[in-house]
C-alpha atoms as a printed R data frame, in Angstrom:
    type eleno elety resid chain resno       x       y       z
1   ATOM     1    CA   MET     A     1 -80.282 -24.303 -33.316
2   ATOM     2    CA   PRO     A     2 -79.119 -20.995 -34.809
3   ATOM     3    CA   PHE     A     3 -77.031 -18.869 -32.384
4   ATOM     4    CA   SER     A     4 -77.412 -15.112 -32.013
5   ATOM     5    CA   VAL     A     5 -74.476 -12.807 -32.814
6   ATOM     6    CA   ASN     A     6 -74.242 -11.704 -29.159
7   ATOM     7    CA   LEU     A     7 -74.056 -15.329 -28.005
8   ATOM     8    CA   ILE     A     8 -71.336 -16.128 -30.545
9   ATOM     9    CA   LYS     A     9 -69.224 -13.123 -29.358
10  ATOM    10    CA   ARG     A    10 -69.531 -14.228 -25.767
11  ATOM    11    CA   LEU     A    11 -68.586 -17.806 -26.624
12  ATOM    12    CA   GLU     A    12 -65.448 -16.574 -28.453
13  ATOM    13    CA   ALA     A    13 -64.237 -14.929 -25.221
14  ATOM    14    CA   VAL     A    14 -64.303 -18.287 -23.419
15  ATOM    15    CA   GLU     A    15 -61.374 -20.747 -23.293
16  ATOM    16    CA   PRO     A    16 -61.646 -23.414 -26.088
17  ATOM    17    CA   PRO     A    17 -62.323 -26.381 -23.763
18  ATOM    18    CA   LEU     A    18 -65.086 -24.492 -21.965
19  ATOM    19    CA   ARG     A    19 -66.425 -23.141 -25.253
20  ATOM    20    CA   GLY     A    20 -66.821 -26.674 -26.633
21  ATOM    21    CA   ALA     A    21 -68.692 -27.757 -23.508
22  ATOM    22    CA   LEU     A    22 -71.121 -24.805 -23.783
23  ATOM    23    CA   ILE     A    23 -71.818 -25.462 -27.450
24  ATOM    24    CA   ALA     A    24 -72.499 -29.118 -26.682
25  ATOM    25    CA   LEU     A    25 -74.874 -28.031 -23.912
26  ATOM    26    CA   LEU     A    26 -76.779 -25.708 -26.270
27  ATOM    27    CA   GLU     A    27 -77.014 -28.415 -28.884
28  ATOM    28    CA   GLU     A    28 -78.435 -30.800 -26.277
29  ATOM    29    CA   VAL     A    29 -80.995 -28.150 -25.306
30  ATOM    30    CA   GLU     A    30 -81.982 -27.731 -28.934
31  ATOM    31    CA   ARG     A    31 -82.326 -31.470 -29.332
32  ATOM    32    CA   GLN     A    32 -84.511 -31.742 -26.255
33  ATOM    33    CA   ARG     A    33 -86.635 -28.837 -27.465
34  ATOM    34    CA   GLU     A    34 -87.456 -30.686 -30.639
35  ATOM    35    CA   VAL     A    35 -89.005 -33.552 -28.631
36  ATOM    36    CA   SER     A    36 -92.822 -33.206 -28.162
37  ATOM    37    CA   ILE     A    37 -93.667 -31.832 -24.729
38  ATOM    38    CA   THR     A    38 -96.640 -30.256 -23.024
39  ATOM    39    CA   LYS     A    39 -96.929 -26.541 -22.448
40  ATOM    40    CA   LYS     A    40 -96.412 -26.943 -18.745
41  ATOM    41    CA   GLU     A    41 -93.350 -29.079 -19.301
42  ATOM    42    CA   PHE     A    42 -92.088 -26.595 -21.860
43  ATOM    43    CA   LEU     A    43 -92.535 -23.721 -19.402
44  ATOM    44    CA   GLU     A    44 -90.732 -25.698 -16.694
45  ATOM    45    CA   PHE     A    45 -87.986 -26.584 -19.115
46  ATOM    46    CA   ALA     A    46 -87.713 -23.003 -20.307
47  ATOM    47    CA   LYS     A    47 -87.451 -21.774 -16.728
48  ATOM    48    CA   THR     A    48 -84.832 -24.368 -15.880
49  ATOM    49    CA   THR     A    49 -82.957 -23.580 -19.075
50  ATOM    50    CA   GLU     A    50 -83.026 -19.852 -18.295
51  ATOM    51    CA   GLU     A    51 -81.671 -20.489 -14.805
52  ATOM    52    CA   ASN     A    52 -78.969 -22.711 -16.222
53  ATOM    53    CA   PHE     A    53 -78.087 -20.060 -18.787
54  ATOM    54    CA   GLN     A    54 -77.839 -17.447 -16.046
55  ATOM    55    CA   LYS     A    55 -75.528 -19.677 -14.063
56  ATOM    56    CA   VAL     A    56 -73.449 -20.392 -17.166
57  ATOM    57    CA   TRP     A    57 -73.134 -16.705 -18.044
58  ATOM    58    CA   LYS     A    58 -72.276 -15.884 -14.464
59  ATOM    59    CA   THR     A    59 -69.583 -18.586 -14.506
60  ATOM    60    CA   ILE     A    60 -68.325 -17.313 -17.870
61  ATOM    61    CA   GLY     A    61 -68.100 -13.788 -16.457
62  ATOM    62    CA   GLU     A    62 -66.200 -14.981 -13.395
63  ATOM    63    CA   LEU     A    63 -63.840 -17.007 -15.563
64  ATOM    64    CA   ALA     A    64 -63.245 -14.043 -17.865
65  ATOM    65    CA   GLU     A    65 -62.534 -11.806 -14.859
66  ATOM    66    CA   ALA     A    66 -60.131 -14.382 -13.424
67  ATOM    67    CA   GLN     A    67 -58.436 -14.578 -16.818
68  ATOM    68    CA   LYS     A    68 -57.931 -10.787 -16.840
69  ATOM    69    CA   ARG     A    69 -56.406 -10.858 -13.361
70  ATOM    70    CA   THR     A    70 -54.107 -13.672 -14.466
71  ATOM    71    CA   GLU     A    71 -52.927 -11.668 -17.486
72  ATOM    72    CA   ILE     A    72 -52.300  -8.586 -15.290
73  ATOM    73    CA   ARG     A    73 -50.267 -10.619 -12.771
74  ATOM    74    CA   LEU     A    74 -48.307 -12.236 -15.608
75  ATOM    75    CA   ASN     A    75 -47.491  -8.810 -17.066
76  ATOM    76    CA   GLU     A    76 -46.360  -7.561 -13.655
77  ATOM    77    CA   LEU     A    77 -44.223 -10.655 -13.212
78  ATOM    78    CA   ALA     A    78 -42.670 -10.190 -16.676
79  ATOM    79    CA   GLU     A    79 -41.805  -6.561 -15.806
80  ATOM    80    CA   ALA     A    80 -40.241  -7.652 -12.509
81  ATOM    81    CA   GLN     A    81 -38.256 -10.294 -14.407
82  ATOM    82    CA   LYS     A    82 -36.890  -7.606 -16.765
83  ATOM    83    CA   LYS     A    83 -35.779  -5.492 -13.790
84  ATOM    84    CA   THR     A    84 -34.137  -8.551 -12.252
85  ATOM    85    CA   GLU     A    85 -32.191  -9.240 -15.466
86  ATOM    86    CA   GLN     A    86 -31.121  -5.561 -15.684
87  ATOM    87    CA   ARG     A    87 -29.859  -5.629 -12.097
88  ATOM    88    CA   LEU     A    88 -28.068  -8.929 -12.769
89  ATOM    89    CA   ASP     A    89 -26.361  -7.350 -15.827
90  ATOM    90    CA   SER     A    90 -25.261  -4.377 -13.704
91  ATOM    91    CA   LEU     A    91 -24.061  -6.701 -10.970
92  ATOM    92    CA   THR     A    92 -22.129  -8.793 -13.522
93  ATOM    93    CA   GLU     A    93 -20.350  -5.666 -14.793
94  ATOM    94    CA   LYS     A    94 -19.404  -4.697 -11.237
95  ATOM    95    CA   VAL     A    95 -18.139  -8.205 -10.500
96  ATOM    96    CA   GLU     A    96 -16.036  -8.193 -13.704
97  ATOM    97    CA   ALA     A    97 -14.638  -4.738 -12.825
98  ATOM    98    CA   LEU     A    98 -13.821  -5.998  -9.343
99  ATOM    99    CA   ALA     A    99 -11.990  -9.032 -10.805
100 ATOM   100    CA   GLU     A   100  -9.880  -6.708 -12.991
101 ATOM   101    CA   ALA     A   101  -8.981  -4.563  -9.971
102 ATOM   102    CA   GLN     A   102  -8.038  -7.725  -8.117
103 ATOM   103    CA   LYS     A   103  -5.588  -8.648 -10.897
104 ATOM   104    CA   ARG     A   104  -3.920  -5.242 -10.581
105 ATOM   105    CA   THR     A   105  -3.600  -5.767  -6.836
106 ATOM   106    CA   GLU     A   106  -1.879  -9.141  -7.328
107 ATOM   107    CA   ILE     A   107   0.649  -7.547  -9.726
108 ATOM   108    CA   LYS     A   108   1.436  -4.671  -7.346
109 ATOM   109    CA   ILE     A   109   2.258  -6.691  -4.260
110 ATOM   110    CA   ASN     A   110   3.001 -10.343  -3.645
111 ATOM   111    CA   GLU     A   111   3.604  -9.732   0.033
112 ATOM   112    CA   LEU     A   112  -0.149  -9.277   0.545
113 ATOM   113    CA   ALA     A   113  -0.833 -12.823  -0.637
114 ATOM   114    CA   GLU     A   114  -2.674 -13.655   2.560
115 ATOM   115    CA   ALA     A   115  -4.973 -10.676   2.147
116 ATOM   116    CA   GLN     A   116  -5.459 -11.668  -1.489
117 ATOM   117    CA   LYS     A   117  -6.540 -15.144  -0.417
118 ATOM   118    CA   LYS     A   118  -9.181 -13.614   1.815
119 ATOM   119    CA   THR     A   119 -10.357 -11.441  -1.086
120 ATOM   120    CA   GLU     A   120 -10.576 -14.515  -3.321
121 ATOM   121    CA   GLN     A   121 -12.571 -16.296  -0.649
122 ATOM   122    CA   ARG     A   122 -15.001 -13.378  -0.554
123 ATOM   123    CA   LEU     A   123 -15.203 -13.475  -4.367
124 ATOM   124    CA   ASP     A   124 -15.891 -17.208  -4.184
125 ATOM   125    CA   SER     A   125 -18.677 -16.483  -1.722
126 ATOM   126    CA   LEU     A   126 -20.040 -13.834  -4.088
127 ATOM   127    CA   THR     A   127 -19.896 -16.295  -6.989
128 ATOM   128    CA   GLU     A   128 -21.797 -18.851  -4.923
129 ATOM   129    CA   LYS     A   129 -24.462 -16.268  -4.174
130 ATOM   130    CA   VAL     A   130 -24.753 -15.316  -7.848
131 ATOM   131    CA   GLU     A   131 -25.022 -18.997  -8.782
132 ATOM   132    CA   ALA     A   132 -27.631 -19.460  -6.087
133 ATOM   133    CA   LEU     A   133 -29.540 -16.528  -7.566
134 ATOM   134    CA   ALA     A   134 -29.382 -18.126 -11.020
135 ATOM   135    CA   GLU     A   135 -30.639 -21.370  -9.495
136 ATOM   136    CA   ALA     A   136 -33.511 -19.478  -7.888
137 ATOM   137    CA   GLN     A   137 -34.293 -17.970 -11.287
138 ATOM   138    CA   LYS     A   138 -34.441 -21.455 -12.779
139 ATOM   139    CA   ARG     A   139 -36.836 -22.490 -10.076
140 ATOM   140    CA   THR     A   140 -38.944 -19.418 -10.918
141 ATOM   141    CA   GLU     A   141 -39.173 -20.541 -14.550
142 ATOM   142    CA   ILE     A   142 -40.184 -24.031 -13.436
143 ATOM   143    CA   ARG     A   143 -42.946 -22.534 -11.316
144 ATOM   144    CA   LEU     A   144 -44.192 -20.528 -14.299
145 ATOM   145    CA   ASN     A   145 -44.441 -23.737 -16.361
146 ATOM   146    CA   GLU     A   146 -46.328 -25.428 -13.558
147 ATOM   147    CA   LEU     A   147 -48.602 -22.374 -13.375
148 ATOM   148    CA   ALA     A   148 -49.573 -22.816 -17.037
149 ATOM   149    CA   GLU     A   149 -50.589 -26.431 -16.375
150 ATOM   150    CA   ALA     A   150 -52.732 -25.791 -13.289
151 ATOM   151    CA   GLN     A   151 -55.003 -22.770 -13.791
152 ATOM   152    CA   LYS     A   152 -56.945 -23.328 -10.585
153 ATOM   153    CA   LYS     A   153 -53.730 -22.874  -8.564
154 ATOM   154    CA   THR     A   154 -52.579 -19.881 -10.601
155 ATOM   155    CA   GLU     A   155 -53.330 -17.171  -8.064
156 ATOM   156    CA   ILE     A   156 -51.787 -19.126  -5.176
157 ATOM   157    CA   ARG     A   157 -48.648 -19.880  -7.185
158 ATOM   158    CA   LEU     A   158 -48.427 -16.278  -8.411
159 ATOM   159    CA   ASN     A   159 -48.550 -15.029  -4.818
160 ATOM   160    CA   GLU     A   160 -45.814 -17.448  -3.862
161 ATOM   161    CA   LEU     A   161 -43.756 -16.354  -6.867
162 ATOM   162    CA   ALA     A   162 -44.291 -12.669  -6.055
163 ATOM   163    CA   GLU     A   163 -43.094 -13.318  -2.489
164 ATOM   164    CA   ALA     A   164 -40.068 -15.181  -3.813
165 ATOM   165    CA   GLN     A   165 -39.406 -12.243  -6.136
166 ATOM   166    CA   LYS     A   166 -39.467  -9.863  -3.187
167 ATOM   167    CA   ARG     A   167 -36.940 -12.010  -1.370
168 ATOM   168    CA   THR     A   168 -34.824 -12.145  -4.521
169 ATOM   169    CA   GLU     A   169 -34.842  -8.347  -4.758
170 ATOM   170    CA   GLN     A   170 -33.960  -8.061  -1.088
171 ATOM   171    CA   ARG     A   171 -31.045 -10.451  -1.578
172 ATOM   172    CA   LEU     A   172 -30.000  -8.499  -4.670
173 ATOM   173    CA   ASP     A   173 -30.092  -5.276  -2.647
174 ATOM   174    CA   SER     A   174 -27.976  -6.862   0.070
175 ATOM   175    CA   LEU     A   175 -25.586  -8.386  -2.450
176 ATOM   176    CA   THR     A   176 -25.283  -5.083  -4.318
177 ATOM   177    CA   GLU     A   177 -24.387  -3.296  -1.092
178 ATOM   178    CA   LYS     A   178 -21.746  -5.919  -0.307
179 ATOM   179    CA   VAL     A   179 -20.271  -5.666  -3.809
180 ATOM   180    CA   GLU     A   180 -20.132  -1.883  -3.588
181 ATOM   181    CA   ALA     A   181 -18.542  -2.088  -0.137
182 ATOM   182    CA   LEU     A   182 -16.016  -4.590  -1.451
183 ATOM   183    CA   ALA     A   183 -15.230  -2.322  -4.406
184 ATOM   184    CA   GLU     A   184 -14.693   0.593  -2.013
185 ATOM   185    CA   ALA     A   185 -12.449  -1.567   0.177
186 ATOM   186    CA   GLN     A   186 -10.517  -2.562  -2.954
187 ATOM   187    CA   LYS     A   187  -9.918   1.104  -3.755
188 ATOM   188    CA   ARG     A   188  -8.630   1.690  -0.239
189 ATOM   189    CA   THR     A   189  -6.405  -1.387  -0.597
190 ATOM   190    CA   GLU     A   190  -4.895  -0.025  -3.810
191 ATOM   191    CA   ILE     A   191  -4.239   3.346  -2.142
192 ATOM   192    CA   LYS     A   192  -2.647   1.577   0.837
193 ATOM   193    CA   VAL     A   193  -0.532  -0.573  -1.490
194 ATOM   194    CA   ASN     A   194   0.728   2.534  -3.278
195 ATOM   195    CA   GLU     A   195   1.520   4.175   0.062
196 ATOM   196    CA   LEU     A   196   3.284   0.985   1.193
197 ATOM   197    CA   ALA     A   197   5.317   0.867  -2.016
198 ATOM   198    CA   GLU     A   198   6.356   4.504  -1.524
199 ATOM   199    CA   ALA     A   199   7.284   3.819   2.105
200 ATOM   200    CA   GLN     A   200   9.270   0.772   0.964
201 ATOM   201    CA   LYS     A   201  11.269   2.955  -1.420
202 ATOM   202    CA   LYS     A   202  12.042   5.390   1.401
203 ATOM   203    CA   THR     A   203  12.993   2.469   3.638
204 ATOM   204    CA   GLU     A   204  15.376   1.090   1.021
205 ATOM   205    CA   ILE     A   205  16.987   4.519   0.661
206 ATOM   206    CA   ARG     A   206  17.331   4.747   4.446
207 ATOM   207    CA   VAL     A   207  18.761   1.212   4.634
208 ATOM   208    CA   ASN     A   208  21.309   2.085   1.974
209 ATOM   209    CA   GLU     A   209  22.254   5.197   3.928
210 ATOM   210    CA   LEU     A   210  22.558   3.137   7.118
211 ATOM   211    CA   ALA     A   211  24.654   0.531   5.295
212 ATOM   212    CA   GLU     A   212  26.994   3.251   4.088
213 ATOM   213    CA   ALA     A   213  27.185   4.708   7.590
214 ATOM   214    CA   GLN     A   214  27.825   1.194   8.936
215 ATOM   215    CA   LYS     A   215  30.746   0.805   6.550
216 ATOM   216    CA   ARG     A   216  32.207   4.109   7.729
217 ATOM   217    CA   THR     A   217  31.650   3.047  11.333
218 ATOM   218    CA   GLU     A   218  33.410  -0.270  10.737
219 ATOM   219    CA   VAL     A   219  36.374   1.573   9.218
220 ATOM   220    CA   GLU     A   220  36.546   3.863  12.250
221 ATOM   221    CA   ILE     A   221  36.222   0.878  14.608
222 ATOM   222    CA   ARG     A   222  39.081  -0.894  12.845
223 ATOM   223    CA   LYS     A   223  41.189   2.256  13.168
224 ATOM   224    CA   LEU     A   224  40.198   2.519  16.823
225 ATOM   225    CA   GLY     A   225  41.036  -1.164  17.373
226 ATOM   226    CA   ILE     A   226  44.463  -0.686  15.841
227 ATOM   227    CA   GLY     A   227  45.052   2.365  18.047
228 ATOM   228    CA   LEU     A   228  43.791   0.502  21.108
229 ATOM   229    CA   ARG     A   229  46.062  -2.454  20.383
230 ATOM   230    CA   ARG     A   230  49.034  -0.130  20.053
231 ATOM   231    CA   THR     A   231  48.052   1.615  23.281
232 ATOM   232    CA   ARG     A   232  47.827  -1.737  25.062
233 ATOM   233    CA   GLU     A   233  51.215  -2.707  23.689
234 ATOM   234    CA   GLN     A   234  52.649   0.569  24.929
235 ATOM   235    CA   ILE     A   235  51.003   0.155  28.336
236 ATOM   236    CA   GLY     A   236  52.179  -3.456  28.487
237 ATOM   237    CA   GLY     A   237  55.693  -2.384  27.618
238 ATOM   238    CA   LEU     A   238  55.539   0.376  30.193
239 ATOM   239    CA   ALA     A   239  54.220  -2.032  32.835
240 ATOM   240    CA   ARG     A   240  56.960  -4.492  31.990
241 ATOM   241    CA   SER     A   241  59.564  -1.759  32.256
242 ATOM   242    CA   VAL     A   242  58.228  -0.744  35.658
243 ATOM   243    CA   ALA     A   243  58.224  -4.409  36.728
244 ATOM   244    CA   TYR     A   244  61.818  -4.851  35.600
245 ATOM   245    CA   ALA     A   245  62.732  -1.704  37.482
246 ATOM   246    CA   LEU     A   246  61.120  -3.173  40.593
247 ATOM   247    CA   GLU     A   247  63.042  -6.436  40.082
248 ATOM   248    CA   ASN     A   248  66.316  -4.608  39.593
249 ATOM   249    CA   GLU     A   249  65.729  -2.614  42.752
250 ATOM   250    CA   ALA     A   250  64.935  -5.889  44.565
251 ATOM   251    CA   PHE     A   251  68.211  -7.401  43.398
252 ATOM   252    CA   ARG     A   252  70.041  -4.553  45.164
253 ATOM   253    CA   LYS     A   253  67.918  -4.188  48.278
254 ATOM   254    CA   LEU     A   254  66.903  -7.772  49.101
255 ATOM   255    CA   PRO     A   255  70.186  -9.213  50.481
256 ATOM   256    CA   ALA     A   256  70.479  -6.674  53.317
257 ATOM   257    CA   PHE     A   257  66.679  -6.559  53.869
258 ATOM   258    CA   LEU     A   258  66.316 -10.341  54.146
259 ATOM   259    CA   LYS     A   259  69.285 -10.683  56.478
260 ATOM   260    CA   GLU     A   260  68.040  -7.899  58.747
261 ATOM   261    CA   ARG     A   261  64.366  -8.776  58.737
262 ATOM   262    CA   TYR     A   262  64.248 -12.579  58.271
263 ATOM   263    CA   GLN     A   263  67.860 -13.702  59.079
264 ATOM   264    CA   ILE     A   264  68.180 -15.074  55.563
265 ATOM   265    CA   GLU     A   265  71.690 -14.861  54.054
266 ATOM   266    CA   VAL     A   266  72.041 -14.603  50.295
267 ATOM   267    CA   ILE     A   267  74.925 -16.846  49.234
268 ATOM   268    CA   ASP     A   268  75.066 -15.952  45.556
269 ATOM   269    CA   ASN     A   269  73.712 -13.108  43.428
270 ATOM   270    CA   ILE     A   270  69.979 -12.970  42.959
271 ATOM   271    CA   ILE     A   271  69.169 -13.343  39.256
272 ATOM   272    CA   ARG     A   272  66.309 -13.495  36.769
273 ATOM   273    CA   ALA     A   273  66.147 -16.994  35.206
274 ATOM   274    CA   GLU     A   274  64.175 -19.312  32.921
275 ATOM   275    CA   ILE     A   275  63.459 -22.919  33.863
276 ATOM   276    CA   GLU     A   276  61.798 -25.221  31.325
277 ATOM   277    CA   GLY     A   277  60.411 -22.196  29.443
278 ATOM   278    CA   GLU     A   278  58.996 -20.607  32.600
279 ATOM   279    CA   GLU     A   279  60.358 -17.155  33.586
280 ATOM   280    CA   ILE     A   280  61.445 -16.863  37.225
281 ATOM   281    CA   ASN     A   281  61.630 -13.181  38.275
282 ATOM   282    CA   ILE     A   282  63.713 -13.770  41.420
283 ATOM   283    CA   LEU     A   283  66.014 -16.772  41.885
284 ATOM   284    CA   GLY     A   284  68.984 -17.173  44.245
285 ATOM   285    CA   GLN     A   285  70.732 -19.483  46.696
286 ATOM   286    CA   VAL     A   286  70.254 -18.543  50.379
287 ATOM   287    CA   LYS     A   287  71.005 -19.965  53.813
288 ATOM   288    CA   LYS     A   288  68.601 -19.961  56.718
289 ATOM   289    CA   ASP     A   289  69.374 -21.468  60.093
290 ATOM   290    CA   GLY     A   290  72.505 -23.074  58.547
291 ATOM   291    CA   GLN     A   291  70.486 -24.815  55.790
292 ATOM   292    CA   GLU     A   292  70.973 -23.976  52.085
293 ATOM   293    CA   MET     A   293  67.747 -23.272  50.265
294 ATOM   294    CA   MET     A   294  66.487 -21.621  47.033
295 ATOM   295    CA   LEU     A   295  64.874 -18.185  47.057
296 ATOM   296    CA   VAL     A   296  62.041 -18.107  44.454
297 ATOM   297    CA   GLY     A   297  59.966 -15.020  43.877
298 ATOM   298    CA   GLU     A   298  57.752 -12.850  41.643
299 ATOM   299    CA   ALA     A   299  57.779  -9.091  41.183
300 ATOM   300    CA   VAL     A   300  54.317  -7.616  40.653
301 ATOM   301    CA   LEU     A   301  53.315  -3.973  40.604
302 ATOM   302    CA   LYS     A   302  50.146  -4.629  42.618
303 ATOM   303    CA   LEU     A   303  49.235  -7.750  44.592
304 ATOM   304    CA   ASP     A   304  45.439  -7.736  44.304
305 ATOM   305    CA   ASP     A   305  44.610 -11.155  42.839
306 ATOM   306    CA   ARG     A   306  45.047 -14.516  44.525
307 ATOM   307    CA   ARG     A   307  45.776 -16.076  41.162
308 ATOM   308    CA   LYS     A   308  49.221 -14.470  41.430
309 ATOM   309    CA   LEU     A   309  49.776 -16.591  44.536
310 ATOM   310    CA   LYS     A   310  48.873 -19.694  42.530
311 ATOM   311    CA   LEU     A   311  51.321 -18.669  39.792
312 ATOM   312    CA   LEU     A   312  54.111 -18.376  42.374
313 ATOM   313    CA   SER     A   313  53.154 -21.751  43.869
314 ATOM   314    CA   ASP     A   314  53.581 -23.404  40.454
315 ATOM   315    CA   LYS     A   315  57.028 -21.866  40.041
316 ATOM   316    CA   VAL     A   316  58.057 -22.937  43.566
317 ATOM   317    CA   GLN     A   317  57.160 -26.525  42.697
318 ATOM   318    CA   LEU     A   318  59.174 -26.288  39.466
319 ATOM   319    CA   VAL     A   319  62.296 -25.042  41.332
320 ATOM   320    CA   LYS     A   320  61.956 -27.775  43.945
321 ATOM   321    CA   GLU     A   321  61.892 -30.434  41.259
322 ATOM   322    CA   THR     A   322  64.849 -28.833  39.445
323 ATOM   323    CA   TYR     A   323  67.192 -28.168  42.373
324 ATOM   324    CA   GLY     A   324  66.002 -30.716  44.912
325 ATOM   325    CA   LYS     A   325  66.231 -28.209  47.751
326 ATOM   326    CA   GLY     A   326  63.870 -26.434  50.096
327 ATOM   327    CA   VAL     A   327  62.350 -23.232  48.751
328 ATOM   328    CA   ILE     A   328  61.583 -19.864  50.338
329 ATOM   329    CA   PRO     A   329  58.800 -18.163  48.336
330 ATOM   330    CA   ILE     A   330  58.772 -14.345  48.102
331 ATOM   331    CA   ILE     A   331  56.734 -11.662  46.311
332 ATOM   332    CA   ILE     A   332  58.015  -8.113  45.733
333 ATOM   333    CA   THR     A   333  55.296  -5.500  45.110
334 ATOM   334    CA   HIS     A   334  54.579  -1.805  45.454
335 ATOM   335    CA   PHE     A   335  51.210  -2.506  47.147
336 ATOM   336    CA   ALA     A   336  49.369  -5.573  48.515
337 ATOM   337    CA   LYS     A   337  45.669  -5.779  49.316
338 ATOM   338    CA   LYS     A   338  44.995  -6.734  52.902
339 ATOM   339    CA   ASN     A   339  43.080  -9.962  52.251
340 ATOM   340    CA   ILE     A   340  45.684 -11.182  49.732
341 ATOM   341    CA   LEU     A   341  48.470 -10.234  52.156
342 ATOM   342    CA   GLU     A   342  46.917 -12.344  54.908
343 ATOM   343    CA   ARG     A   343  46.353 -15.269  52.537
344 ATOM   344    CA   ALA     A   344  50.020 -15.120  51.431
345 ATOM   345    CA   LYS     A   345  51.394 -15.033  54.979
346 ATOM   346    CA   ASN     A   346  49.215 -18.024  55.909
347 ATOM   347    CA   ALA     A   347  50.743 -19.868  52.944
348 ATOM   348    CA   GLY     A   348  54.306 -19.080  54.200
349 ATOM   349    CA   ILE     A   349  55.058 -16.561  51.453
350 ATOM   350    CA   ILE     A   350  57.231 -13.524  52.312
351 ATOM   351    CA   ILE     A   351  55.589 -10.338  51.058
352 ATOM   352    CA   VAL     A   352  57.885  -7.320  50.668
353 ATOM   353    CA   GLN     A   353  56.332  -3.992  49.706
354 ATOM   354    CA   SER     A   354  58.823  -1.544  48.188
355 ATOM   355    CA   PHE     A   355  58.221   1.134  50.808
356 ATOM   356    CA   GLU     A   356  59.511  -1.299  53.487
357 ATOM   357    CA   TRP     A   357  63.175  -1.188  52.428
358 ATOM   358    CA   HIS     A   358  63.469   2.603  52.187
């Protein structure tokens, strides 16, 4: 059956598989028409054929309209994909710039290694997100391939893909904000590092100044120590001189004082002696109640420490062992504290304060 020009144009607008089916249908109609039929049958057939043609053309129109919508959605999706790639390129540049800034930070300060680790962790997180975005893009491509294979599900899949694209853009917006915030924080870190380096220089200068001052102080302290040692030596010499003066006065005053006050008679001169390396300030032979004994004593400027009583006790024991006689212990002093004086008397020690023999 010959086809009209209008019919041929319409058939060319239809997808090849559908076009073949329509042509086969028309050929079958032509074949059936050639079979001998009655007028009534022909009219019925013509009516049925017309209705079928109307349905076919309606279906062709709907399919053509659906095809147009598909092409529009595909164009929109392609445009969105271009924008996504542009934003990914921009994001890649920012990430590379951030990595370069991070290298400068590592060179400037090793002491901020811990902070650097945290920055690297954040960069790792960013890398994971970028990789996840790439993975999502791969999934998008897979969906597009599936869309080409199943035309009936095209609109549903396109809606799903458009929704996924919206989420991708939202994640890109969020990720872009985080990258920009991180870049800003990196700038502040570099400023802080520079300030810290400057402060470190000032600190080193101050430490050097303090070290120099410390050296001068140590020199002065050594000088002061030398002076203090000399002063102590002078005071010690002066104290010893005063003590010897007290001993010498005791040598003169004690014989008469002891005889008058304690009925102790000095048989021989009272002397200063050394026994087994131990200095004895006062040593002499005396007689008390007809018995010969040894007088053993210490001369101290001030009797204010009970350890001085212990020192005398040790010397008394040494004299006993040396001479094998009884011992009368005695302490000559300018002043004795009351509690020490009572302790000495309880121990049988004669305490003579210099003002007593005047």
